[in-house]
C-alpha positions as CSV (number, residue, x, y, z in Angstrom):
1,X,0.0,0.0,0.0
2,X,1.2,3.5,-0.8
3,X,3.0,5.0,2.3
4,X,1.3,8.4,1.9
5,X,-2.2,6.7,1.9
6,X,-1.3,4.6,4.9
7,X,-0.4,7.6,7.0
8,X,-3.5,9.4,5.8
9,X,-5.7,6.5,6.9
10,X,-4.1,6.6,10.3
11,X,-5.0,10.3,10.6
12,X,-8.6,9.6,9.5
13,X,-8.8,6.8,12.2
14,X,-7.8,9.3,14.8
15,X,-10.4,11.8,13.7
16,X,-13.1,9.1,13.8
17,X,-12.2,8.6,17.4
18,X,-12.2,12.3,18.2
19,X,-15.2,12.8,20.5
20,X,-14.9,16.6,20.5
21,X,-15.1,16.6,16.7
22,X,-18.1,14.2,16.7
23,X,-20.1,16.4,19.1
24,X,-19.2,19.6,17.3
25,X,-20.2,18.3,13.9
26,X,-23.5,16.9,15.2
27,X,-24.4,20.2,16.8
28,X,-23.4,22.1,13.6
29,X,-25.4,19.8,11.2
30,X,-28.7,20.2,13.1
31,X,-28.4,23.9,13.5
32,X,-27.2,24.6,9.9
33,X,-29.8,22.6,8.0
34,X,-32.7,23.9,10.1
35,X,-31.6,27.5,9.3
36,X,-30.9,26.9,5.6
37,X,-34.2,25.1,5.0
38,X,-36.1,27.8,6.8
39,X,-34.4,30.6,4.8
40,X,-35.0,28.9,1.4
41,X,-38.7,28.5,2.2
42,X,-38.8,32.2,2.6
43,X,-37.1,33.0,-0.7
44,X,-39.8,32.5,-3.4
45,X,-37.4,33.5,-6.2
46,X,-34.5,31.4,-5.0
47,X,-34.5,29.0,-8.0
48,X,-34.5,32.0,-10.3
49,X,-31.6,33.5,-8.4
50,X,-29.4,30.4,-8.4
51,X,-30.0,29.6,-12.1
52,X,-29.3,33.2,-13.0
53,X,-26.1,33.1,-10.8
54,X,-24.8,30.1,-12.7
55,X,-25.4,31.9,-16.0
56,X,-23.5,34.9,-14.7
57,X,-20.6,32.8,-13.6
58,X,-20.5,30.8,-16.8
59,X,-20.5,34.0,-18.9
60,X,-17.9,35.6,-16.7
61,X,-15.5,32.7,-17.0
62,X,-15.8,32.8,-20.8
63,X,-15.1,36.6,-20.9
64,X,-12.7,36.8,-18.0
65,X,-9.9,38.5,-19.9
66,X,-12.1,41.5,-20.8
67,X,-13.6,41.6,-17.3
68,X,-10.1,41.7,-15.6
69,X,-9.1,44.5,-17.9
70,X,-12.2,46.4,-16.9
71,X,-11.5,45.8,-13.2
72,X,-8.0,47.1,-13.5
73,X,-9.0,50.2,-15.3
74,X,-11.7,51.0,-12.8
75,X,-9.6,50.4,-9.7
76,X,-6.8,52.5,-11.1
77,X,-9.1,55.3,-12.2
78,X,-10.3,55.5,-8.5
79,X,-6.8,56.0,-7.2
80,X,-6.2,52.3,-6.2
81,X,-3.5,49.9,-7.4
82,X,-4.3,46.7,-9.3
83,X,-2.0,43.6,-9.4
84,X,-2.7,40.3,-11.2
85,X,-0.6,37.6,-9.6
86,X,0.2,34.7,-11.8
87,X,0.9,32.4,-8.8
88,X,1.0,32.3,-5.0
89,X,4.6,33.5,-4.8
90,X,3.9,36.5,-6.9
91,X,0.9,37.5,-4.8
92,X,2.9,37.1,-1.5
93,X,5.8,39.1,-2.9
94,X,3.6,42.0,-3.9
95,X,1.7,42.1,-0.6
96,X,5.0,41.8,1.3
97,X,6.4,44.8,-0.6
98,X,3.3,46.9,0.2
99,X,3.7,46.1,3.9
100,X,7.5,46.7,3.8
101,X,7.0,50.0,2.1
102,X,4.7,51.2,4.9
103,X,6.9,49.8,7.6
104,X,3.9,47.7,8.7
105,X,4.3,46.0,12.1
106,X,0.7,45.0,12.6
107,X,-1.8,43.6,10.0
108,X,-5.4,42.8,10.7
109,X,-7.2,40.4,8.4
110,X,-10.8,39.5,7.7
111,X,-11.6,35.9,6.6
112,X,-10.0,35.0,3.3
113,X,-9.5,31.5,1.9
114,X,-7.2,32.8,-0.8
115,X,-4.7,34.1,1.7
116,X,-4.9,30.7,3.3
117,X,-4.2,29.2,-0.2
118,X,-1.1,31.3,-0.7
119,X,0.2,30.9,2.9
120,X,0.2,34.7,3.3
121,X,0.2,34.7,7.1
122,X,3.3,32.5,7.4
123,X,5.2,34.8,5.0
124,X,4.3,38.0,6.8
125,X,5.1,36.5,10.2
126,X,8.5,35.4,9.0
127,X,9.2,39.1,8.2
128,X,8.4,40.1,11.8
129,X,5.0,41.4,11.1
130,X,2.2,40.6,13.6
131,X,-0.8,39.2,11.8
132,X,-4.1,39.0,13.6
133,X,-7.2,37.2,12.3
134,X,-10.2,39.1,13.3
135,X,-13.0,36.8,12.2
136,X,-14.0,35.0,15.5
137,X,-13.6,31.5,14.0
138,X,-10.3,32.4,12.3
139,X,-9.0,34.0,15.6
140,X,-9.9,30.9,17.5
141,X,-7.9,28.6,15.2
142,X,-5.0,31.1,15.1
143,X,-4.8,30.8,18.9
144,X,-4.7,27.0,18.5
145,X,-2.2,27.2,15.6
146,X,-4.6,25.2,13.4
147,X,-6.0,25.6,9.8
148,X,-9.6,26.2,9.0
149,X,-11.9,23.2,8.9
150,X,-14.7,24.8,6.9
151,X,-14.6,27.6,4.3
152,X,-17.5,29.4,6.2
153,X,-17.1,28.1,9.7
154,X,-13.3,27.8,10.3
155,X,-13.6,26.5,13.9
156,X,-16.7,24.3,13.4
157,X,-14.7,21.3,14.6
158,X,-14.6,22.7,18.1
159,X,-17.3,22.6,20.8
160,X,-18.0,25.6,23.1
161,X,-16.2,23.7,25.9
162,X,-13.1,23.2,23.8
163,X,-13.0,26.9,22.7
164,X,-13.4,27.9,26.4
165,X,-10.4,25.7,27.2
166,X,-8.4,27.4,24.4
167,X,-9.3,30.9,25.7
168,X,-8.4,29.9,29.2
169,X,-5.0,28.7,28.1
170,X,-4.4,31.8,26.0
171,X,-5.5,34.3,28.6
172,X,-4.1,32.5,31.7
173,X,-7.4,32.5,33.5
174,X,-10.5,30.3,33.7
175,X,-13.0,31.1,31.0
176,X,-16.5,29.6,31.2
177,X,-18.0,27.6,28.4
178,X,-20.5,30.3,27.5
179,X,-20.8,31.5,23.9
180,X,-21.8,35.1,24.9
181,X,-18.9,35.5,27.3
182,X,-16.5,34.0,24.7
183,X,-17.6,36.5,22.1
184,X,-17.3,39.4,24.6
185,X,-13.7,38.3,25.3
186,X,-12.9,38.3,21.6
187,X,-14.4,41.7,21.1
188,X,-12.4,43.2,24.0
189,X,-9.1,41.6,22.8
190,X,-9.4,42.5,19.2
191,X,-10.9,46.0,19.4
192,X,-7.7,47.9,19.8
193,X,-6.0,45.8,17.1
194,X,-8.1,47.5,14.4
195,X,-7.1,50.9,15.6
196,X,-3.4,50.1,15.8
197,X,-3.1,48.2,12.6
198,X,-0.9,49.5,9.8
199,X,-2.5,47.4,7.1
200,X,-5.9,45.7,6.7
201,X,-6.3,42.7,4.4
202,X,-9.6,41.3,3.2
203,X,-10.9,38.8,0.7
204,X,-13.8,39.3,-1.6
205,X,-17.0,37.3,-2.1
206,X,-17.7,38.9,-5.5
207,X,-16.2,41.7,-7.6
208,X,-18.1,43.8,-10.0
209,X,-16.0,44.7,-13.1
210,X,-18.1,47.6,-14.3
211,X,-17.2,49.7,-11.2
212,X,-14.3,47.8,-9.6
213,X,-16.4,47.2,-6.6
214,X,-15.6,44.5,-4.0
215,X,-18.4,42.8,-2.2
216,X,-17.5,41.5,1.3
217,X,-20.2,39.5,3.0
218,X,-20.1,39.1,6.8
219,X,-22.1,39.1,10.1
220,X,-19.5,40.1,12.7
221,X,-18.5,43.6,11.5
222,X,-14.8,42.7,11.7
223,X,-14.3,43.0,7.9
224,X,-15.6,46.5,8.0
225,X,-13.1,47.4,10.7
226,X,-10.3,45.7,8.9
227,X,-11.0,47.4,5.6
228,X,-11.8,50.8,7.0
229,X,-9.7,51.5,10.1
230,X,-6.1,51.0,8.8
231,X,-4.6,53.5,6.4
232,X,-3.9,50.8,3.8
233,X,-6.4,48.2,2.6
234,X,-5.3,45.2,0.5
235,X,-8.0,43.1,-1.1
236,X,-6.8,39.6,-2.0
237,X,-9.1,37.4,-4.2
238,X,-9.2,34.8,-6.9
239,X,-9.8,35.9,-10.5
240,X,-12.9,33.7,-10.7
241,X,-14.8,36.1,-8.3
242,X,-15.1,38.8,-11.0
243,X,-18.6,39.3,-12.6
244,X,-19.8,42.0,-15.0
245,X,-21.9,44.3,-13.0
246,X,-22.9,45.4,-9.5
247,X,-26.3,44.0,-10.0
248,X,-24.8,40.6,-10.9
249,X,-22.6,40.7,-7.8
250,X,-25.6,41.5,-5.6
251,X,-27.6,38.6,-7.0
252,X,-24.8,36.2,-6.3
253,X,-24.6,37.6,-2.8
254,X,-28.3,36.7,-2.4
255,X,-27.5,33.1,-3.4
256,X,-24.4,32.8,-1.2
257,X,-26.1,33.9,2.1
258,X,-28.8,31.3,2.7
259,X,-26.5,28.5,1.6
260,X,-23.6,29.7,3.7
261,X,-25.3,30.7,6.9
262,X,-29.1,30.0,6.6
263,X,-29.9,33.8,6.6
264,X,-32.1,35.7,4.1
265,X,-29.4,38.4,4.2
266,X,-26.2,38.8,6.1
267,X,-25.7,41.5,8.7
268,X,-23.3,43.4,6.4
269,X,-22.5,43.5,2.7
270,X,-19.7,46.0,2.3
271,X,-19.4,47.5,-1.2
272,X,-15.8,48.9,-1.4
273,X,-14.9,50.9,-4.5
274,X,-11.4,52.2,-4.1
275,X,-9.8,54.2,-1.3
276,X,-11.6,56.6,1.0
277,X,-12.2,60.1,-0.6
278,X,-13.8,63.4,-0.3
279,X,-14.5,66.5,-2.5
280,X,-16.1,68.6,0.2
281,X,-13.5,71.4,-0.1
282,X,-14.1,73.2,-3.4
283,X,-14.8,69.9,-5.1
284,X,-11.1,69.0,-5.0
285,X,-10.8,65.2,-4.8
286,X,-8.7,64.1,-1.9
287,X,-8.0,60.5,-0.9
288,X,-7.8,59.2,2.6
289,X,-10.5,60.7,4.9
290,X,-11.7,58.5,7.7
291,X,-11.1,55.3,5.7
292,X,-7.9,54.0,4.0
293,X,-5.9,56.4,1.9
294,X,-4.3,53.6,0.0
295,X,-6.0,50.7,-1.7
296,X,-4.6,47.6,-3.5
297,X,-6.5,44.9,-5.3
298,X,-4.5,41.7,-5.7
299,X,-6.2,39.1,-8.0
300,X,-4.7,35.6,-7.9
301,X,-4.5,33.1,-10.7
302,X,-2.5,30.3,-9.2
303,X,-3.8,27.6,-11.5
304,X,-7.3,29.0,-12.1
305,X,-6.7,29.9,-15.7
306,X,-5.6,26.3,-16.3
307,X,-8.7,25.0,-14.6
308,X,-10.9,27.3,-16.7
309,X,-9.4,26.0,-19.9
310,X,-9.8,22.4,-18.9
311,X,-13.2,21.1,-20.2
312,X,-13.2,18.3,-17.5
313,X,-12.9,20.8,-14.6
314,X,-14.0,24.2,-15.9
315,X,-17.3,24.0,-14.0
316,X,-15.4,24.0,-10.6
317,X,-14.6,27.7,-11.3
318,X,-18.3,28.4,-10.9
319,X,-18.1,27.7,-7.2
320,X,-19.3,30.7,-5.1
321,X,-17.8,29.3,-1.8
322,X,-21.0,28.9,0.1
323,X,-19.9,25.7,1.7
324,X,-23.3,23.9,1.3
325,X,-21.6,20.9,-0.2
326,X,-19.4,20.4,2.8
327,X,-22.3,20.8,5.2
328,X,-24.3,18.2,3.3
329,X,-21.4,15.7,2.8
330,X,-21.7,12.5,4.9
331,X,-17.9,12.1,4.8
332,X,-17.3,15.6,6.1
333,X,-19.8,15.0,8.9
334,X,-17.7,12.2,10.1
335,X,-14.1,13.5,9.8
336,X,-14.5,17.3,9.3
337,X,-12.1,19.4,7.3
338,X,-8.9,19.4,9.2
339,X,-7.7,16.1,7.8
340,X,-9.8,16.0,4.7
341,X,-8.1,19.0,3.1
342,X,-4.8,20.6,2.1
343,X,-6.0,24.1,2.0
344,X,-9.5,23.5,0.5
345,X,-11.8,20.9,1.9
346,X,-14.1,18.1,0.6
347,X,-14.9,17.0,-2.9
348,X,-14.8,20.5,-4.5
349,X,-11.6,21.0,-2.5
350,X,-9.9,18.1,-4.2
351,X,-10.5,19.7,-7.6
352,X,-9.3,23.1,-6.4
353,X,-6.3,21.6,-4.7
354,X,-5.3,19.8,-7.9
355,X,-5.0,23.1,-9.8
356,X,-3.7,25.4,-7.0
357,X,-1.3,23.0,-5.3
358,X,-0.8,20.0,-7.6
359,X,-2.1,16.4,-8.0
360,X,0.0,15.0,-5.1
361,X,-1.7,17.2,-2.6
362,X,-5.1,16.5,-4.1
363,X,-4.8,12.7,-4.1
364,X,-5.8,11.9,-0.4
365,X,-8.8,14.3,-0.7
366,X,-10.0,12.8,-3.9
367,X,-9.9,9.2,-2.7
368,X,-11.8,10.1,0.5
369,X,-14.9,11.3,-1.4
370,X,-17.7,8.7,-1.4
371,X,-19.0,10.0,-4.8
372,X,-22.5,9.8,-3.4
373,X,-23.8,12.9,-5.3
374,X,-25.3,14.7,-2.3
375,X,-23.0,17.7,-2.9
376,X,-24.3,18.2,-6.5
377,X,-27.9,17.9,-5.3
378,X,-27.4,20.7,-2.7
379,X,-25.1,23.0,-4.7
380,X,-26.9,26.2,-5.8
381,X,-24.6,26.3,-8.9
382,X,-25.4,22.6,-9.7
383,X,-21.7,21.8,-10.0
384,X,-21.2,18.1,-10.9
385,X,-18.5,17.4,-8.2
386,X,-18.9,13.6,-8.3
387,X,-18.2,13.4,-12.1
388,X,-15.1,15.7,-11.6
389,X,-13.8,13.5,-8.8
390,X,-14.0,10.4,-11.0
391,X,-12.1,12.3,-13.8
392,X,-9.5,13.5,-11.3
393,X,-9.0,9.9,-10.1
394,X,-8.3,8.9,-13.7
395,X,-5.6,11.5,-13.8
396,X,-4.2,10.4,-10.4
397,X,-4.0,6.9,-11.7
398,X,-2.0,7.9,-14.7
399,X,0.3,10.0,-12.4
400,X,0.9,7.0,-10.2
401,X,-0.9,8.5,-7.3
402,X,-3.6,5.9,-6.7
403,X,-3.3,3.9,-3.4
404,X,-2.0,0.4,-4.1
405,X,-4.8,-1.1,-2.1
406,X,-7.4,0.3,-4.6
407,X,-5.4,-1.0,-7.6
408,X,-5.3,-4.4,-6.0
409,X,-9.1,-4.4,-5.5
410,X,-9.6,-3.4,-9.1
411,X,-7.4,-6.1,-10.3
412,X,-9.1,-8.7,-8.1
413,X,-12.5,-7.8,-9.5
414,X,-11.2,-7.9,-13.0
415,X,-9.4,-11.2,-12.7
416,X,-11.1,-13.0,-9.9
417,X,-14.6,-11.5,-9.9
418,X,-14.3,-10.4,-6.3
419,X,-12.5,-7.6,-4.5
420,X,-10.9,-9.8,-1.9
421,X,-8.4,-11.8,-4.0
422,X,-10.1,-15.1,-3.2
423,X,-9.4,-17.9,-5.8
424,X,-12.5,-20.0,-6.1
425,X,-12.4,-23.6,-7.5
426,X,-14.6,-23.9,-10.6
427,X,-17.1,-26.6,-10.3
428,X,-16.8,-29.2,-13.0
429,X,-19.9,-30.1,-14.9
């Protein structure tokens, strides 16, 4: 058996025996699906929204070159800077230079899977910069030195009791297992960080090309602080997030929200169009009033263009990162996303990993998928994840990245008509 798969199996076994994980995922599953189903019942035009959202994404991918050009022109016309990063290293290098040029010592971040993808935090910390995640879930896992377990709920693998234990250890005092008190502690600890930060970094849920507007969807309010309080704002996102118009971006936001959090609308949708500005003095345009005086948009390719040109996997670029597929997945409900991921989790994560980090990183994720089809059934974009997983496994087989155990089973079925390698005596007539 392949050594990498053997060690991966051992990790899965440990997760299956993780009582904290089991309880946390059970609590999450019940709460999430009740909320999502309730929200969808109250959205009479949901089916129209999601079908239109898929049409928008499909058109955008086909015309991405012209949309990226439009975004660049609009961002720069507003006094911002635009950078298209061909890969993770280029993105990190650009962001690091911005931070160095401002002598940044403290960076606050709102939730961003793309910054996780490019390992931005690690790079900035190596330069001596303090990086603080301000989303509550991200802050919790940062305190634990862990990676996100879900693209929407980074700390969903932890119970309230375990989070209280984490806070107690970090603060050096006993913290009760009470959600309200835990949130209050996070608020008190993070509030001053927003004020003191030199740079704020955010992701983007959608980007409107016609105005260069970034849509940031959130409930906590931390993204608004991170993008507004520091003097420099850097938005880091994937090129697939760009759509033609503000109206298109708003419609996609309506589809993301009920599937991500079970709400009709989030608490906040921030529409950010360049740096802060005013013309209140003789209509003379001046940048940097109460918000950032400097704005950078960094759009990351990192394998996305290759995915979009691949007919087998192009559909994966339609993903709007709502996380519904993870929340529905029976495998995810058993082992969560800490083990079943490299940077991205689950079945769709296997596809994204293959293009952003290579086939070797994607192999364990791809062979963990049950190919049951429940992800496709719940996906608002109707992405055929199971079919793509099978195609990915074909490529992994050609690359020599299929577990030997599975190869043996296939050979046994082909040669012996059973998966166990049992040689049966043929009865003579």
